[in-house]
C-alpha angles and dihedrals in degrees: 000000000000113000127223088233093063091050092054091045091052093050092050093046088053088057092243114163111231127202122209146156138230120254119195108145119087097238117112089186089067090048091050091049100048099027105078114102098021122112098222144357124222105219108200117212091162108057100003122093091253127129119202089265091051091051091050091051091049092052089051094048093047092049091055088052092052092246122146110236126224108187119196115204126210100232146007092250107140095219092050092046090054092047093052091045088058089066085073101235120175091238140359123224114209116200129225101010104175105166146025088249091059091047092050092052090049092052091050090054094049102040128073122235135319091031095036145353105251112150120242125230112070109163101216096040089054091048092050103037106019134248092297093057090122089073098064114351104081111132121252110259119228120189116208117224104206108147144047089255092052091049091049089054097036096115092052092045096052091045092064110112107247097030102113101183149344132248119200112221106205103184097053089042089057090054090047088058092048092249125143112259090240091062110130104244094200090059098043115093096202093054093046091051090049091050091050093047091051093052092046092050090054093047092049089055091047090247134117137250139209141184144169117257145150118269090250089063096050099098093049092052093046086055089052089056102256114153107175106061126175107199103170146014141221092247091045093052091047093047093046093050092045094048093046093052092045094048092048091047093049090048091054092047091049091049092048092048091049091050092049090050091049091049090051091051091051092050091049091049091051091049092051090050093053093046092051 
């Protein structure tokens, strides 16, 4: 049986740019509605409102849609990493990786012996990939670079055997620099340099990089060498659709009210003319 992991790995090795979106609300119906056509979904078990069971359900739903799954975990805890890996995601995103030592410990938790010490026996991963899944179905491992320390050590982090790629985390990096969270990343030189350095470090190690950006920044990040690009979110799509409908509705109501007022003025003017 061919695993989803191998398909994602092949697309990244072929230097294919992939577009995805962030998923943080526990509602597979939303995922099934907005998912078709995208390359991957970033399932957030760190900041999203997802329990472990919600994350498992999201991986299942995305797999049925043919979406590659990038699952972000909440901590570096080895037991938790192993549990999330047993959901059989295409890749796992590990937050706040600041050193090669951290990266090495993460790899040990997510790889089977002899490279690591991950425990065998996950129910879904066996159902999806067979009893010999440990031979070829380990998820890709993506280290998030989210701080000045992580950026300083980025070349050592990406050089760790078993780290497959990097993901630049812009919001936490802003806070690491002492910047307000609302700082426009596209207009901040320090952030742009950090993004470029992260992508170059991955390329130099013959690995890949990803990040989360607005659509207007897509071309610039493709030029930097980024391949895995999240350009939207479930909450963003919901908010945008809601605001658009509301604004259009309010505009129509305002126009209708203005027309009624104008009609009333014309009637009053005509009445005054007759009475005079």
